[in-house]
NUDO-744630 format. One record per atom (N, C-alpha, C, CB): residue in three letters; x, z, y. Coordinates in pm, whole numbers, padded with zeros to 5 digits, always signed. Each point is the difference from the previous one (the first is absolute). Glycine has a CB too. Layout:
<pts>
ALAXZY;...
</pts>
This chain:
<pts>
VAL+18183+18790+20019;VAL-00111+00046+00083;VAL+00035+00134+00065;VAL-00163-00123-00148;VAL+00215+00217+00070;VAL+00033+00132+00053;VAL+00106-00011+00109;VAL-00057+00104-00222;ASP+00160-00187+00200;ASP+00105-00016+00101;ASP-00055-00059+00129;ASP+00168-00029-00184;ARG-00260-00069+00171;ARG-00059-00059+00121;ARG-00084+00105+00074;ARG-00004-00226-00111;ASN-00068+00310+00036;ASN-00078+00105+00065;ASN+00092+00097+00072;ASN-00178-00023-00175;ARG+00290+00059+00111;ARG+00095+00091+00065;ARG+00055-00062+00127;ARG+00059+00098-00222;GLU-00026-00227+00217;GLU+00051-00068+00119;GLU-00105-00002+00110;GLU+00149-00141-00145;SER-00273+00115+00108;SER-00110-00004+00096;SER-00020+00138+00064;SER-00110-00185-00131;ILE+00113+00288+00050;ILE-00015+00137+00051;ILE+00116+00035+00092;ILE-00124+00065-00209;ARG+00246-00103+00171;ARG+00117+00028+00084;ARG-00016-00068+00135;ARG+00147+00019-00204;LYS-00194-00144+00206;LYS-00020-00071+00127;LYS-00105+00070+00085;LYS+00064-00215-00111;GLU-00173+00259+00048;GLU-00105+00070+00074;GLU+00052+00132+00057;GLU-00173-00106-00147;LEU+00250+00178+00068;LEU+00056+00127+00048;LEU+00096-00023+00116;LEU-00023+00096-00230;ASP+00105-00199+00220;ASP+00093-00032+00108;ASP-00075-00038+00127;ASP+00169-00074-00169;ALA-00277-00004+00154;ALA-00080-00041+00115;ALA-00067+00122+00064;ALA-00040-00227-00105;ALA-00012+00317+00022;ALA-00063+00121+00052;ALA+00103+00087+00073;ALA-00170-00007-00187;ALA+00289+00017+00132;ALA+00106+00080+00064;ALA+00037-00060+00135;ALA+00088+00067-00226;ALA-00081-00199+00233;ALA+00033-00066+00127;ALA-00109+00026+00104;ALA+00129-00178-00125;LYS-00256+00169+00084;LYS-00111+00028+00093;LYS+00004+00145+00046;LYS-00141-00177-00113;LEU+00166+00265+00020;LEU+00005+00143+00034;LEU+00115+00029+00095;LEU-00101+00056-00223;GLN+00214-00121+00200;GLN+00114+00020+00089;GLN-00034-00050+00141;GLN+00159-00025-00196;GLY-00229-00088+00203;GLY-00043-00051+00131;GLY-00094+00097+00070;GLY+00026-00233-00085;ALA-00118+00293+00008;ALA-00093+00098+00057;ALA+00075+00124+00047;ALA-00183-00086-00149;GLU+00283+00129+00074;GLU+00081+00116+00039;GLU+00077-00028+00129;GLU+00021+00067-00242;GLN+00030-00189+00256;GLN+00072-00035+00123;GLN-00095+00001+00121;GLN+00161-00140-00136;LEU-00282+00087+00116;LEU-00099+00003+00108;LEU-00037+00143+00036;LEU-00089-00221-00076;ALA+00069+00304-00024;ALA-00035+00141+00023;ALA+00111+00069+00079;ALA-00135+00005-00213;ASN+00258-00031+00177;ASN+00112+00060+00073;ASN+00005-00050+00145;ASN+00129+00019-00216;ARG-00156-00146+00235;ARG+00002-00058+00135;ARG-00111+00062+00085;ARG+00094-00216-00092;TYR-00216+00225+00036;TYR-00112+00058+00075;TYR+00025+00147+00030;TYR-00155-00164-00108;SER+00215+00234+00016;SER+00033+00141+00024;SER+00101+00012+00114;SER-00044+00054-00243;ALA+00140-00143+00245;ALA+00101+00001+00107;ALA-00065-00030+00135;ALA+00176-00073-00164;TYR-00273-00020+00166;TYR-00070-00031+00125;TYR-00074+00125+00052;TYR-00027-00241-00074;LYS-00039+00310-00017;LYS-00075+00119+00041;LYS+00095+00106+00057;LYS-00174-00048-00177;GLU+00288+00062+00116;GLU+00097+00099+00047;GLU+00053-00036+00139;GLU+00064+00048-00238;LEU-00054-00179+00267;LEU+00042-00043+00134;LEU-00094+00051+00109;LEU+00102-00204-00104;PHE-00230+00215+00067;PHE-00099+00047+00096;PHE-00026+00149-00012;PHE-00103-00225-00007;GLY+00186+00294-00068;GLY-00011+00144-00009;GLY-00101+00052-00101;GLY+00068+00002+00232;TYR-00122-00091-00314;TYR-00095+00042-00103;TYR+00075+00026-00130;TYR-00186-00133+00110;SER+00127+00218-00194;SER+00065+00025-00131;SER-00024-00120-00091;SER-00032+00251+00025;ALA+00130-00277-00108;ALA-00005-00116-00089;ALA-00102+00024-00113;ALA+00242-00053+00053;ASP-00304-00055-00095;ASP-00094+00009-00113;ASP+00077+00011-00131;ASP-00171-00135+00128;GLU+00105+00198-00226;GLU+00065+00022-00130;GLU-00026-00113-00100;GLU-00024+00244+00041;PHE-00091-00307-00037;PHE-00039-00106-00093;PHE+00005+00046-00147;PHE+00087-00168+00166;PRO-00168+00269-00201;PRO+00004+00052-00137;PRO-00043-00102-00106;PRO-00046+00224+00096;ALA-00044-00313-00061;ALA-00043-00102-00097;ALA+00116-00092-00037;ALA-00233+00009+00093;LEU+00318-00037+00005;LEU+00117-00084-00024;LEU+00097+00070-00096;LEU-00025-00103+00229;LYS+00042+00233-00210;LYS+00087+00079-00088;LYS-00056+00000-00143;LYS+00072+00145+00196;ARG-00204-00124-00207;ARG-00063+00000-00134;ARG+00016-00136-00068;ARG-00167+00173+00079;ALA+00149-00279-00002;ALA+00013-00135-00056;ALA+00144-00025-00046;ALA-00186-00082+00151;SER+00281+00126-00072;SER+00141-00016-00036;SER+00034+00078-00127;SER+00056-00032+00244;ASP-00105+00156-00251;ASP+00024+00083-00119;ASP-00062-00063-00124;ASP+00006+00205+00144;LYS-00128-00256-00131;LYS-00068-00062-00115;LYS+00073-00127-00043;LYS-00220+00096+00077;LEU+00263-00175+00019;LEU+00072-00123-00035;LEU+00130+00034-00073;LEU-00100-00117+00200;THR+00166+00223-00158;THR+00123+00043-00068;THR-00030+00035-00146;THR+00092+00087+00219;LEU-00201-00016-00242;LEU-00038+00038-00137;LEU-00037-00123-00084;LEU-00081+00222+00087;VAL+00004-00313-00027;VAL-00042-00121-00073;VAL+00123-00085-00033;VAL-00226+00003+00116;ASP+00319-00012-00022;ASP+00123-00075-00025;ASP+00079+00064-00115;ASP+00007-00070+00243;LYS+00001+00202-00241;LYS+00070+00071-00108;LYS-00069-00024-00134;LYS+00077+00176+00164;LEU-00210-00178-00163;LEU-00076-00026-00123;LEU+00036-00136-00058;LEU-00187+00143+00084;TRP+00180-00246-00002;TRP+00025-00135-00052;TRP+00146-00022-00035;TRP-00191-00081+00137;THR+00280+00146-00066;THR+00142-00008-00036;THR+00023+00070-00133;THR+00066-00006+00244;SER-00129+00121-00263;SER+00013+00074-00126;SER-00057-00079-00117;SER-00012+00214+00127;ILE-00101-00278-00105;ILE-00062-00081-00106;ILE+00091-00117-00037;ILE-00230+00064+00082;ALA+00286-00131+00019;ALA+00091-00112-00027;ALA+00124+00049-00076;ALA-00082-00119+00208;ASP+00136+00233-00165;ASP+00117+00057-00068;ASP-00034+00038-00144;ASP+00085+00086+00220;TRP-00205-00030-00240;TRP-00044+00038-00135;TRP-00006-00122-00092;TRP-00133+00192+00098;HIS+00069-00298-00049;HIS-00013-00122-00083;HIS+00137-00058-00036;HIS-00221-00048+00109;LEU+00311+00048-00014;LEU+00134-00051-00025;LEU+00073+00087-00102;LEU+00007-00093+00233;ALA-00010+00224-00212;ALA+00069+00092-00091;ALA-00059-00008-00141;ALA+00050+00153+00193;LYS-00181-00152-00203;LYS-00065-00005-00132;LYS+00035-00131-00072;LYS-00188+00144+00086;SER+00192-00252-00012;SER+00036-00129-00058;SER+00141+00003-00057;SER-00153-00115+00162;VAL+00246+00174-00087;VAL+00139+00011-00047;VAL+00006+00088-00125;VAL+00086-00029+00235;TRP-00159+00140-00234;TRP+00001+00092-00114;TRP-00061-00062-00124;TRP-00013+00190+00159;MET-00096-00263-00139;MET-00072-00056-00115;MET+00064-00129-00053;MET-00209+00101+00091;ASP+00261-00182-00002;ASP+00045-00133-00039;ASP+00151-00022+00010;ASP-00219-00079+00073;GLY+00292+00181-00029;GLY+00145-00009+00005;GLY+00059+00035-00136;GLY-00002+00058+00246;PRO+00129-00087-00266;PRO+00064+00032-00127;PRO-00006+00151-00027;PRO+00152-00200+00025;LEU-00207+00234-00141;LEU-00019+00141-00035;LEU+00132+00074-00011;LEU-00207-00062-00119;THR+00312-00008+00077;THR+00131+00066-00014;THR+00060+00036+00135;THR+00036-00127-00212;LYS-00090+00071+00320;LYS+00052+00029+00134;LYS-00091+00097+00076;LYS+00106-00226+00003;LEU-00213+00271-00067;LEU-00096+00089+00065;LEU+00065+00135+00029;LEU-00190-00116-00117;ASN+00187+00157+00242;ASN+00056+00128+00042;ASN-00115+00101+00005;ASN+00188-00112+00134;ALA-00203+00189-00241;ALA-00113+00092-00013;ALA-00002+00106+00109;ALA+00006-00038-00245;GLU+00111+00086+00284;GLU+00006+00102+00106;GLU-00054-00057+00131;GLU+00200+00107-00112;GLU-00165-00230+00142;GLU-00047-00065+00122;GLU-00152-00022-00006;GLU+00225-00112+00027;VAL-00273+00070-00144;VAL-00144-00020-00017;VAL-00073+00132+00024;VAL+00041-00187-00166;GLU+00008+00294+00106;GLU-00063+00130+00016;GLU-00001+00043+00147;GLU+00073+00062-00233;SER+00038-00080+00299;SER+00011+00036+00142;SER-00098-00080+00084;SER+00241+00059-00034;LYS-00245-00190+00013;LYS-00090-00086+00077;LYS-00147+00032-00032;LYS+00176-00180+00003;MET-00204+00214-00128;MET-00137+00036-00036;MET-00045+00124+00076;MET+00033-00101-00229;GLN+00056+00197+00246;GLN-00035+00120+00075;GLN-00032-00035+00146;GLN+00147+00137-00151;VAL-00069-00226+00209;VAL-00024-00043+00138;VAL-00132-00076+00010;VAL+00250-00011+00042;PHE-00271-00084-00134;PHE-00125-00078+00003;PHE-00121+00092-00017;PHE+00121-00200-00093;THR-00112+00295+00001;THR-00111+00092-00023;THR-00029+00082+00124;THR+00061+00011-00242;ALA+00042+00045+00303;ALA-00019+00081+00120;ALA-00058-00084+00114;ALA+00191+00146-00071;ASP-00137-00266+00091;ASP-00050-00087+00107;ASP-00146-00039-00023;ASP+00233-00088+00034;ALA-00265+00051-00157;ALA-00137-00044-00030;ALA-00100+00113+00023;ALA+00090-00162-00168;PHE-00059+00281+00120;PHE-00092+00112+00019;PHE-00011+00038+00148;PHE+00057+00084-00230;SER+00054-00085+00301;SER-00002+00033+00142;SER-00083-00102+00078;SER+00227+00108-00023;LEU-00205-00234-00004;LEU-00074-00105+00071;LEU-00149+00005-00035;LEU+00206-00143+00001;ASN-00237+00173-00127;ASN-00141+00010-00041;ASN-00068+00116+00071;ASN+00058-00099-00224;ARG+00017+00203+00250;ARG-00055+00116+00070;ARG-00018-00032+00150;ARG+00110+00155-00168;LYS-00015-00225+00227;LYS-00002-00027+00144;LYS-00092-00115+00039;LYS+00231+00086+00010;ILE-00235-00191-00093;ILE-00086-00116+00029;ILE-00073-00040-00129;ILE+00158-00080+00186;PRO-00250+00163-00231;PRO-00069-00031-00125;PRO-00075-00134+00006;PRO-00024+00246-00041;SER+00043-00325-00063;SER-00067-00131-00008;SER+00008-00047-00145;SER+00058-00057+00243;ARG-00125-00054-00271;ARG+00008-00059-00134;ARG+00144-00042-00030;ARG-00239-00080+00017;VAL+00310+00036+00085;VAL+00138-00046-00019;VAL+00090+00117-00039;VAL-00037-00184+00168;THR+00025+00295-00096;THR+00086+00114-00034;THR-00038+00058-00136;THR+00027+00052+00245;GLU-00157-00050-00276;GLU-00043+00048-00132;GLU+00056-00089-00111;GLU-00210+00094+00103;LYS+00207-00224-00082;LYS+00054-00094-00099;LYS+00151+00018-00014;LYS-00183-00164+00054;PHE+00251+00189+00056;PHE+00144+00022-00002;PHE+00033+00124-00084;PHE+00022-00107+00228;VAL-00095+00215-00204;VAL+00020+00122-00080;VAL-00029-00028-00147;VAL-00063+00143+00199;ALA-00047-00213-00227;ALA-00038-00029-00139;ALA+00105-00086-00070;ALA-00241+00016+00066;THR+00296-00113+00004;THR+00102-00089-00057;THR+00125+00079-00038;THR-00089-00191+00136;ILE+00129+00281-00051;ILE+00116+00084-00029;ILE-00030+00093-00117;ILE+00072-00012+00242;ASP-00193+00069-00241;ASP-00040+00089-00110;ASP-00002-00072-00135;ASP-00136+00132+00164;GLU+00103-00261-00163;GLU+00000-00079-00124;GLU+00141-00016-00057;GLU-00203-00122+00082;PHE+00302+00122+00005;PHE+00139-00019-00044;PHE+00061+00131-00051;PHE+00023-00187+00165;LYS-00070+00299-00114;LYS+00060+00130-00032;LYS+00012+00029-00151;LYS-00093+00080+00214;PRO-00006-00113-00296;PRO+00014+00028-00143;PRO+00117-00075-00066;PRO-00245+00039-00005;LEU+00294-00143+00069;LEU+00114-00075-00054;LEU+00134+00068+00029;LEU-00133-00209+00028;MET+00133+00305+00062;MET+00126+00060+00044;MET+00084+00062-00114;MET-00113+00043+00216;PRO+00054+00027-00313;PRO+00085+00049-00110;PRO+00071-00114-00073;PRO-00155+00194-00026;LEU+00085-00306+00003;LEU+00063-00116-00064;LEU+00107-00060+00091;LEU-00213-00047-00125;VAL+00183+00038+00252;VAL+00098-00055+00096;VAL+00127+00085-00002;VAL-00187-00090+00145;MET+00169+00221-00146;MET+00116+00090-00001;MET+00081-00017-00128;MET-00127+00164+00143;ASP+00058-00178-00256;ASP+00071-00017-00127;ASP+00067-00137-00010;ASP-00164+00156-00108;LEU+00090-00261+00146;LEU+00055-00136-00011;LEU+00103-00029+00109;LEU-00215-00074-00102;GLY+00211+00150+00209;GLY+00096-00018+00108;GLY+00123+00088-00014;GLY-00188-00061+00147;ASN+00201+00123-00262;ASN+00116+00086-00026;ASN+00127-00086-00002;ASN-00145+00162-00134;PRO+00239-00138+00224;PRO+00121-00082+00004;PRO+00089+00017-00123;PRO-00010+00016+00247;ALA-00016+00087-00327;ALA+00081+00024-00121;ALA-00045-00086-00118;ALA+00038+00233+00079;LEU-00149-00305-00064;LEU-00047-00086-00110;LEU+00100-00115-00021;LEU-00242+00059+00051;LEU+00287-00072-00175;LEU+00095-00105-00037;LEU-00070-00105-00085;LEU+00191+00164+00009;SER-00119-00267-00045;SER-00057-00109-00081;SER-00068+00052-00126;SER+00176-00152+00088;ARG-00112+00249-00153;ARG-00060+00051-00125;ARG-00134+00068+00026;ARG+00230+00032-00096;HIS-00246+00031+00213;HIS-00127+00064+00034;HIS-00106-00106+00031;HIS+00124+00202+00090;TRP-00084-00305-00016;TRP-00094-00108+00030;TRP-00040-00071-00129;TRP+00103-00029+00228;ASP-00009+00016-00321;ASP-00031-00061-00130;ASP-00107+00082-00072;ASP+00235-00093-00014;ARG-00219+00226+00016;ARG-00099+00088-00064;ARG-00136-00011+00068;ARG+00184+00157-00065;LEU-00183-00163+00197;LEU-00126-00011+00074;LEU-00070-00132-00032;LEU+00095+00143+00184;CYS-00020-00250-00186;CYS-00059-00131-00032;CYS-00050-00002-00144;CYS+00153-00112+00168;ASP-00075+00171-00259;ASP-00039+00008-00140;ASP-00132+00076-00013;ASP+00242-00008-00071;LEU-00258+00112+00148;LEU-00121+00081+00001;LEU-00122-00087+00034;LEU+00135+00202+00068;LEU-00113-00303+00014;LEU-00108-00088+00044;LEU-00011-00126-00084;LEU+00033+00088+00229;GLY+00052-00099-00330;GLY-00001-00119-00085;GLY+00062-00121+00068;GLY-00203+00089-00108;LYS+00292-00065+00200;LYS+00067-00109+00074;LYS+00149+00006-00030;LYS-00175+00005+00183;LEU+00241-00119-00168;LEU+00145-00005-00016;LEU+00066+00023+00135;LEU-00022-00159-00196;TYR+00123+00242+00195;TYR+00074+00027+00123;TYR+00109-00104+00016;TYR-00050+00247-00016;ASP+00050-00312+00130;ASP+00105-00096+00035;ASP+00062+00047+00131;ASP-00120-00195-00118;PRO+00245+00245+00112;PRO+00063+00053+00122;PRO+00016-00104+00111;PRO+00118+00161-00145;ASP-00126-00288+00110;ASP+00014-00105+00102;ASP-00132-00031+00069;ASP+00188-00095-00133;LYS-00298+00144+00078;LYS-00131-00023+00060;LYS-00044+00127+00072;LYS-00061-00168-00180;SER+00004+00150+00296;SER-00052+00119+00068;SER-00147+00015-00036;SER+00166-00026+00191;PHE-00210+00149-00189;PHE-00140+00028-00026;PHE-00047+00097+00107;PHE+00025-00037-00251;THR-00156+00043+00268;THR-00056+00074+00112;THR-00091+00113-00048;THR+00014-00206+00140;LEU-00044+00295-00049;LEU-00095+00106-00030;LEU-00136-00061-00032;LEU+00125+00160+00151;SER-00163-00264-00080;SER-00127-00068-00028;SER-00005-00049-00144;SER-00014-00070+00240;LYS+00123+00007-00285;LYS+00006-00050-00138;LYS-00010+00115-00099;LYS+00140-00195+00075;PHE-00065+00300-00051;PHE-00002+00116-00090;PHE-00141+00059-00008;PHE+00242+00048+00054;LEU-00310-00043+00058;LEU-00137+00052+00001;LEU-00094-00093-00076;LEU+00044+00112+00221;GLN-00025-00243-00203;GLN-00081-00097-00075;GLN+00023+00014-00150;GLN+00009-00158+00195;TRP+00113+00191-00233;TRP+00034+00014-00141;TRP-00044+00135-00058;TRP+00194-00151+00040;GLY-00250+00239+00045;GLY-00055+00125-00049;GLY+00095+00118-00001;GLY-00144-00139-00134;ILE+00239+00141+00223;ILE+00099+00110+00005;ILE-00067+00135+00026;ILE+00172-00162+00082;SER-00284+00161-00012;SER-00068+00126+00035;SER-00039+00080-00124;SER-00085-00108+00208;VAL+00050+00039-00313;VAL-00039+00066-00126;VAL+00118+00078-00059;VAL-00169-00182-00043;HIS+00289+00138+00073;HIS+00121+00059-00056;HIS+00075+00089+00099;HIS+00018-00198-00148;ALA-00090+00251+00248;ALA+00063+00076+00108;ALA+00086+00116-00054;ALA-00193-00061+00149;GLU+00145+00128-00252;GLU+00074+00114-00055;GLU+00134-00044-00060;GLU-00217+00117-00046;THR+00213-00226-00028;THR+00123-00053-00060;THR+00094-00052+00107;THR-00126-00060-00208;VAL+00072-00004+00310;VAL+00082-00048+00113;VAL+00072+00118+00063;VAL-00160-00194+00044;ASN+00087+00304-00027;ASN+00061+00119+00059;ASN+00112+00054-00088;ASN-00219+00053+00110;GLU+00200-00055-00241;GLU+00103+00047-00092;GLU+00125-00088+00008;GLU-00178+00090-00152;ILE+00157-00222+00156;ILE+00113-00094+00009;ILE+00073+00020+00132;ILE-00121-00166-00144;SER+00048+00180+00252;SER+00061+00021+00131;SER+00076+00133+00004;SER-00184-00136+00105;SER+00125+00240-00162;SER+00066+00130-00003;SER+00128-00004-00083;SER-00223+00110+00026;THR+00218-00182-00136;THR+00118-00017-00084;THR+00112-00071+00076;THR-00148-00007-00204;ALA+00107-00093+00284;ALA+00098-00077+00076;ALA+00072+00088+00104;ALA-00140-00207-00034;SER+00068+00303+00087;SER+00058+00089+00101;SER+00090+00097-00068;SER-00198-00023+00148;
</pts>
């Protein structure tokens, strides 16, 4: 459902951009006609405002789509391949974009976008610890043991699974294991 909505929104944004481009071409043509007769060209400020707003709305929906994709990879991708530095960097960009867009075009959508990112932020210390590239099999074994699970190096596990198993309760121990690995 979410993917279909994103596709529908993308189509609407593309259609709006095409209409706006057509209006801009007409405005330029009419301005050129006026100049032929020695009159000053019109500015069309409403057209500029519409173009600026469409640019912001497009950025909003692109950012939301990028957020959903990134979060899905982080939550459901193999935890041993999680690049914590990249997650942290992308989180900073998503946070800045969401707050900026919420300030420029406040709406329920931008507020929800900010809230969704804010919900993920408390996981960042765990992401940083579990995404430590220095974690070896023995560390993963300890982490799984902490959760009452058996570590199988041939099986991949995800951040979602670790959260379901209650890793958040053991955040301090996870940090100690990660620090030891470094």
